[in-house]
KOLBATI-28554 format. One record per residue (C-alpha): x, y, z. Coordinates in pm, whole numbers, padded with zeros to 5 digits, always signed. Layout:
residues N
XYZ;...
end
This chain:
residues 622
-06416-00391+06243;-06608-00065+06367;-06929-00239+06417;-06828-00602+06578;-06989-00564+06906;-07296-00483+06765;-07348-00785+06544;-07232-01011+06790;-07504-00883+07044;-07758-00896+06697;-07647-01232+06668;-07680-01358+07007;-08057-01189+07014;-08109-01363+06714;-08005-01718+06841;-08179-01726+07212;-08524-01514+07062;-08534-01634+06719;-08580-01998+06833;-08913-01996+06993;-09042-01834+06678;-08881-01999+06436;-08798-02389+06627;-09073-02389+06838;-09346-02329+06584;-09464-02072+06809;-09429-01750+06553;-09715-01515+06724;-09722-01173+06721;-09581-01136+07053;-09310-01325+06976;-09208-01189+06686;-09255-00785+06851;-08984-00912+07137;-08764-01033+06897;-08771-00749+06680;-08731-00480+06999;-08450-00693+07138;-08271-00668+06811;-08324-00307+06791;-08165-00287+07188;-07858-00526+07065;-07782-00287+06792;-07831+00037+07030;-07595-00088+07286;-07323-00267+07058;-07333+00063+06875;-07215+00227+07164;-06976-00026+07244;-06818-00020+06961;-06806+00377+06925;-06620+00362+07274;-06349+00083+07141;-06310+00228+06871;-06288+00614+07051;-06029+00413+07302;-05800+00271+06975;-05788+00604+06812;-05706+00747+07113;-05418+00562+07131;-05338+00619+06785;-05336+01011+06859;-05114+00990+07149;-04903+00710+06982;-04918+00959+06645;-04828+01287+06888;-04545+01101+07089;-04363+01091+06778;-04448+01362+06617;-04266+01490+06967;-03990+01256+06922;-03946+01397+06542;-03952+01742+06618;-03732+01680+06920;-03457+01539+06670;-03485+01830+06422;-03156+02078+06419;-03397+02347+06365;-03581+02523+06641;-03955+02482+06658;-04208+02667+06855;-04599+02723+06847;-04773+03004+07025;-05144+03089+07059;-05348+03416+06989;-05129+03600+07194;-04775+03509+07133;-04735+03296+07383;-04527+02978+07392;-04739+02613+07379;-04477+02394+07270;-04113+02427+07169;-03898+02164+07057;-03528+02029+07227;-03373+02231+06930;-03559+02559+07020;-03464+02522+07377;-03104+02459+07294;-03081+02730+07066;-03184+03030+07302;-03047+02898+07622;-03397+02892+07846;-03575+02582+07983;-03866+02439+07844;-04076+02571+08147;-03958+02905+08100;-04036+02902+07724;-04391+02796+07820;-04433+03070+08060;-04322+03334+07842;-04415+03547+07518;-04218+03498+07173;-04077+03844+07239;-03828+03758+07488;-03638+03604+07217;-03574+03955+07014;-03437+04312+07096;-03660+04581+07083;-03519+04665+06703;-03594+04320+06589;-03929+04297+06745;-04025+04642+06514;-03912+04517+06230;-04150+04193+06264;-04431+04398+06351;-04376+04589+06038;-04274+04295+05785;-04361+03939+05913;-04726+04033+06113;-04887+04210+05809;-04750+03913+05591;-04934+03642+05864;-05265+03803+05842;-05272+03862+05485;-05111+03507+05339;-05077+03329+05637;-04712+03267+05571;-04348+03468+05622;-03999+03370+05546;-03695+03600+05633;-03369+03671+05859;-03352+03832+06212;-03151+03835+06498;-03153+03621+06790;-03126+03669+07188;-03003+03392+07416;-03111+03393+07758;-02681+03469+07809;-02712+03796+07580;-02560+03694+07302;-02699+03725+06959;-02694+03497+06677;-02843+03565+06258;-03136+03307+06205;-03348+03221+05934;-03740+03199+06022;-04020+03080+05874;-04374+03165+06032;-04749+02999+05864;-05089+03015+06047;-05219+02719+06174;-05517+02638+05983;-05865+02731+06147;-05693+02881+06425;-05508+03187+06560;-05193+02987+06655;-04859+03046+06489;-04615+02740+06407;-04238+02887+06396;-03908+02751+06241;-03588+02914+06335;-03231+02827+06205;-02931+02953+06329;-02727+03045+06015;-02422+03133+06212;-02184+02933+05926;-02356+03020+05658;-02295+03434+05731;-01932+03346+05797;-01891+03138+05482;-02064+03454+05255;-01885+03736+05462;-01539+03515+05394;-01674+03460+05006;-01730+03847+04993;-01422+03931+05163;-01227+03693+04905;-01394+03895+04640;-01301+04194+04729;-00975+04165+04858;-00621+04088+04726;-00533+03747+04797;-00166+03798+04907;-00160+04168+05072;-00536+04137+05226;-00594+04501+05122;-00892+04590+04903;-00887+04446+04564;-01019+04641+04216;-01366+04478+04243;-01359+04673+04564;-01256+04944+04439;-01492+04992+04124;-01784+04972+04378;-01591+05258+04615;-01574+05481+04328;-01930+05450+04207;-02004+05541+04584;-01779+05848+04599;-01912+05961+04247;-02294+05885+04393;-02222+06110+04660;-02093+06419+04390;-01832+06505+04646;-01442+06636+04569;-01215+06342+04598;-00852+06238+04471;-00743+05899+04304;-00385+05820+04364;-00222+05548+04134;+00113+05403+04298;+00364+05154+04112;+00665+04997+04268;+00977+05128+04075;+01124+04868+03954;+01007+04613+04094;+01091+04377+03812;+01427+04375+03897;+01343+04280+04272;+01162+03951+04188;+01441+03873+03922;+01729+03940+04160;+01569+03774+04446;+01322+03569+04349;+00901+03587+04316;+00889+03442+04726;+01122+03722+04791;+00876+03983+04565;+00551+03879+04765;+00740+03918+05106;+00774+04305+04955;+00434+04365+04823;+00311+04256+05190;+00538+04477+05326;+00459+04792+05118;+00080+04671+05151;+00142+04700+05531;+00281+05054+05508;-00010+05207+05267;-00264+05037+05475;-00122+05267+05784;-00259+05550+05565;-00624+05437+05585;-00895+05656+05804;-01206+05802+05767;-01092+05991+05404;-00822+05735+05276;-00885+05388+05164;-00616+05172+04990;-00686+04897+04718;-00417+04663+04600;-00517+04590+04223;-00263+04374+04101;+00098+04278+04113;+00299+04614+04237;+00027+04852+04183;-00181+05034+04452;-00472+05283+04416;-00566+05506+04719;-00879+05726+04735;-00890+06075+04931;-01209+06217+04950;-01258+06560+05181;-00924+06703+05145;-00770+06999+04915;-00518+06948+04682;-00239+07063+04932;-00344+06834+05188;-00344+06544+04905;+00018+06657+04804;+00132+06617+05141;-00022+06268+05208;+00157+06153+04858;+00446+06307+04958;+00461+06102+05324;+00366+05794+05101;+00686+05837+04874;+00913+05857+05202;+00723+05627+05385;+00805+05339+05109;+01149+05481+05052;+01229+05322+05406;+01444+05035+05358;+01318+04668+05373;+01470+04363+05494;+01422+04042+05304;+01592+03717+05352;+01879+03926+05532;+01890+04198+05292;+01862+04532+05290;+01623+04654+04970;+01520+04987+04856;+01211+05009+04724;+01078+05354+04554;+00758+05438+04415;+00624+05654+04109;+00238+05830+04202;+00026+05983+03989;-00301+06189+04112;-00597+06261+03905;-00938+06469+04057;-01306+06422+04038;-01470+06635+03897;-01177+06850+03799;-01007+06602+03583;-01285+06328+03497;-01634+06263+03628;-01628+05868+03526;-01380+05560+03748;-01243+05434+03451;-01093+05822+03295;-01004+05906+03636;-00814+05579+03682;-00679+05626+03331;-00551+05956+03427;-00396+05891+03744;-00222+05596+03518;-00098+05839+03313;+00065+06127+03544;+00214+05780+03760;+00389+05692+03429;+00513+06024+03355;+00654+06029+03689;+00788+05701+03623;+00965+05840+03315;+01086+06133+03514;+01306+05927+03765;+01041+05783+03974;+01023+05839+04337;+00772+06125+04364;+00458+06184+04276;+00266+06397+04016;-00078+06540+03966;-00238+06498+03629;-00198+06839+03445;-00217+06985+03093;+00097+06865+02938;+00055+06490+03042;-00309+06501+02967;-00221+06677+02588;+00091+06419+02578;-00200+06114+02580;-00473+06279+02412;-00131+06305+02128;-00076+05910+02190;-00451+05843+02134;-00426+06030+01822;-00135+05821+01701;-00286+05494+01756;-00543+05617+01527;-00306+05754+01297;-00115+05415+01319;-00324+05200+01221;-00382+05382+00870;-00006+05408+00834;+00086+05149+00656;-00231+05119+00390;-00121+05506+00321;+00228+05412+00260;+00354+05662+00505;+00600+05438+00661;+00970+05370+00554;+01322+05248+00579;+01603+05419+00636;+01935+05228+00645;+02215+05273+00880;+02566+05110+00737;+02758+04894+00969;+03133+04912+00968;+03437+04675+01012;+03619+04889+01224;+03928+04675+01128;+03896+04656+00754;+03765+04987+00739;+03435+04838+00497;+03068+04875+00545;+02981+04513+00611;+02594+04520+00702;+02325+04813+00719;+02069+04800+00974;+01689+04903+00891;+01538+05153+01087;+01159+05251+01079;+01058+05595+00982;+00662+05752+01013;+00620+06035+00763;+00300+06184+00879;+00116+06398+00635;+00031+06662+00914;+00260+06582+01198;+00566+06535+00953;+00813+06273+01088;+00764+06126+01325;+01025+05988+01614;+01031+05617+01657;+01066+05640+02025;+00711+05810+02007;+00531+05560+01789;+00719+05201+01859;+00563+05202+02199;+00243+05295+02043;+00280+04988+01827;+00374+04770+02101;+00085+04857+02353;-00143+04822+02095;-00026+04532+01877;+00038+04638+01585;+00390+04606+01572;+00304+04290+01477;+00203+04395+01106;+00473+04640+01113;+00730+04433+01192;+00621+04196+00920;+00627+04490+00661;+00967+04568+00830;+01102+04208+00732;+00923+04226+00402;+01061+04549+00277;+01441+04509+00409;+01450+04182+00208;+01333+04361-00069;+01610+04653-00071;+01848+04379+00034;+01767+04188-00277;+01804+04485-00509;+02159+04577-00349;+02235+04236-00431;+02199+04301-00787;+02414+04583-00805;+02681+04343-00685;+02696+04430-00294;+02509+04157-00091;+02516+04340+00290;+02426+04152+00584;+02100+04318+00639;+02020+04343+01017;+01629+04417+01143;+01457+04530+01491;+01217+04253+01603;+01007+04347+01913;+00947+04118+02233;+00566+04173+02145;+00623+03978+01807;+00836+03720+01907;+00587+03662+02197;+00262+03661+01982;+00321+03619+01637;+00291+03227+01608;+00402+03193+01267;+00667+03446+01251;+00957+03207+01199;+00765+03015+00893;+00688+03411+00784;+01060+03510+00790;+01177+03176+00572;+00909+03246+00297;+01042+03612+00288;+01378+03453+00240;+01305+03230-00022;+01097+03488-00197;+01400+03716-00250;+01644+03464-00282;+01839+03503+00033;+02036+03279+00251;+01910+03285+00640;+02277+03414+00720;+02245+03695+00515;+01940+03836+00809;+02031+03913+01147;+01713+03990+01397;+01829+04210+01664;+01661+04150+02020;+01667+04336+02337;+01716+04204+02692;+01413+04272+02787;+01309+03900+02627;+01444+03767+02949;+01156+03841+03084;+00933+03564+02864;+01248+03349+02837;+01033+03057+02850;+00834+03184+02566;+01084+03336+02352;+01401+03097+02340;+01228+02824+02143;+01158+03056+01888;+01498+03192+01939;+01643+02850+01870;+01459+02765+01602;+01560+03075+01400;+01903+02973+01490;+01887+02658+01384;+01783+02761+01031;+02023+02981+01025;+01942+03333+01068;+02170+03558+01276;+02071+03694+01621;+02229+04018+01813;+02162+04141+02120;+02079+04534+02083;+02167+04792+02374;+02381+04533+02547;+02448+04653+02936;+02160+04852+03009;+01972+04550+03132;+02029+04381+03478;+02090+04024+03321;+02356+04098+03035;+02599+03829+03140;+02348+03553+03168;+02200+03638+02825;+02533+03477+02704;+02496+03197+02871;+02130+03103+02763;+02044+03309+02461;+02163+03183+02103;+02367+03467+01967;+02598+03582+01717;+02676+03879+01822;+02635+04194+02049;+02595+04599+02024;+02711+04753+02285;+02518+05021+02382;+02588+05388+02329;+02537+05541+02656;+02865+05351+02686;+03047+05513+02395;+02918+05832+02448;+03179+05926+02737;+03398+05673+02606;+03686+05960+02550;+03653+06080+02875;+03475+05825+03118;+03746+05531+03270;+03454+05349+03367;+03290+05366+03074;+03597+05243+02882;+03720+04981+03114;+03296+04854+03059;+03358+04840+02693;+03672+04682+02707;+03550+04395+02933;+03276+04366+02659;+03490+04313+02411;+03712+04079+02552;+03440+03890+02628;+03304+03850+02308;+03624+03800+02159;+03680+03494+02366;+03345+03360+02290;+03333+03411+01927;+03033+03644+01958;+03088+03973+01705;+03090+04290+01880;+02925+04594+01722;+02969+04960+01900;+02650+05200+01889;+02663+05578+01888;+03013+05664+01737;+02945+06036+01727;+03353+06148+01719;+03689+06037+01577;+03829+05982+01926;+03562+05725+02043;+03665+05554+01672;+03969+05551+01731;+03977+05435+02092;+03744+05115+01967;+03979+05010+01682;+04260+05033+01947;+04040+04828+02181;+04002+04558+01884;+03594+04626+01862;+03478+04463+01547;+03232+04630+01402;+03073+05004+01455;+02814+05233+01333;+02674+05585+01449;+02665+05937+01282;+03068+05968+01278;+03062+05739+00989;+02662+05786+00876;+02346+05880+00951;+02067+05654+00877;+01965+05714+00494;+01661+05652+00282;+01746+05367+00014;+01783+05657-00225;+02034+05836-00025;+02227+05540+00065;+02233+05425-00339;+02380+05759-00421;+02610+05784-00137;+02761+05445-00157;+02638+05237-00398;+02667+05490-00687;+03010+05583-00593;+03100+05249-00483;+03200+05369-00119;+03085+05037+00044;+03445+04871-00007;+03615+05206+00068;+03896+05106+00277;+03977+05467+00414;+03762+05522+00726;+03932+05782+00874;+03824+06015+00636;+03464+05958+00743;+03224+05689+00552;+02909+05880+00453;+02752+06237+00553;+02793+06446+00874;
end
């Protein structure tokens, strides 16, 4: 209690002096006055003694509390300091000492400015001090300087102590945090495999270049036939090639040139402050540099690139437009053989515009009944009779006229329209075959089916089954032709082909011999027939290598009980050689051009030439 001594003294006075008044029956005025005076004196003296005792106790508690607070501040990982109104240190904790490398004595004899460079002091003077004066608080980042001269990033919290001009400062070393942030930023802006800047970084760079409004070039690089490297040597070897290519491209980086790896085997370079001639020289050197041999797993590999080039602002003023134009130019370079560069030009831009136009028109082609099927006879070369037909898609545009499938089929593939178009082809072909069957000519019908359709149309098998039932056809009356490219999505497509084969639909490999895994197809795919690509038939009568290849394919097919069809028979000499080689089936312009259903009926059905046995007189039209 704070009044213990006071009460004690008053009690003693009452005990001693009060007895004479109350117990000795001497309650005189004098005695009472003396008692009151003594009580007052005792109260005053006791109050002073109690005050002294309490103050001493509070001082002890305060000293203990300050010591505990000091221990607490010393135990924190953040540096803590207190400065007076002049900015001189009055207190620093142990972490503050450790952070900067000065002794406590050195701190307490110094000003806060010794911890920062002149530039940082000026920045703090501009930002922190006004905030302290206005709000009594400031939080921000700065760069500290240690006693040994090294610097470190820090986060600072400053607050003015109430009713004083002293400042309480907390400093935290954020070096690890900054390193983590830089690492995250690096990962977000660089390709994980090659460590070149990635697509996100490219878009930021293009934004910056466009904002500067200076002319610059975009170079779109794509490795030619890179998939062959992956398929032949494996993806690990392919990754090593990409790393080597990236290293060579990185050597072109300078103050004018930046290199980006946007994914897969595609790279982008931006070149600013260079003329078209200088950019062409860089592109030429790029082609030459990439063309040098690569050594992977003790194998020497030849890699080439195709490069497309667009220019800001001459060709486009938006980044996506520049990339698309460069991509279009690259694609043109690849189509013309690869291993060279190509600036975007009017011809390519016109072609791109036509492609965009056809894409829009193709969406309306089915509804407008612009698509049709032509049928090319497939002839049994040994028995000299038509045994089937291949349904070939045609597009008669109302303004552009007849369009080549080689032009619009790739567009349908890219846009996904091939799924709807492919279903229409199947339905139309089976319908036409049902009509021929009613006429007494149950020909087998072959339909081309795209890789994308096999990959994306999840209900394709069910759809084909429903069409077969609708047109009263057996599954074996339909043959689906696929290209060797299905091997690119082997795991996805193989189950679909197996399901078709299980229900009895026949499977043929079209354009056999043009891929790089041809013999492997015979082992892995459920196939009934092979169609030898016309490039091997074209010079069959003159080229001994083509003759040997065709002979080998026929022999392999016969030994494996696989039907062989020769495509592109155009002259009698080719036909005779194929008959001598015991090739089973054939088709081509010499036998018949693809015909509309009406032309086919008039040429073969009505004249009964389907069963014609004299093939040497030529079946069909010239």
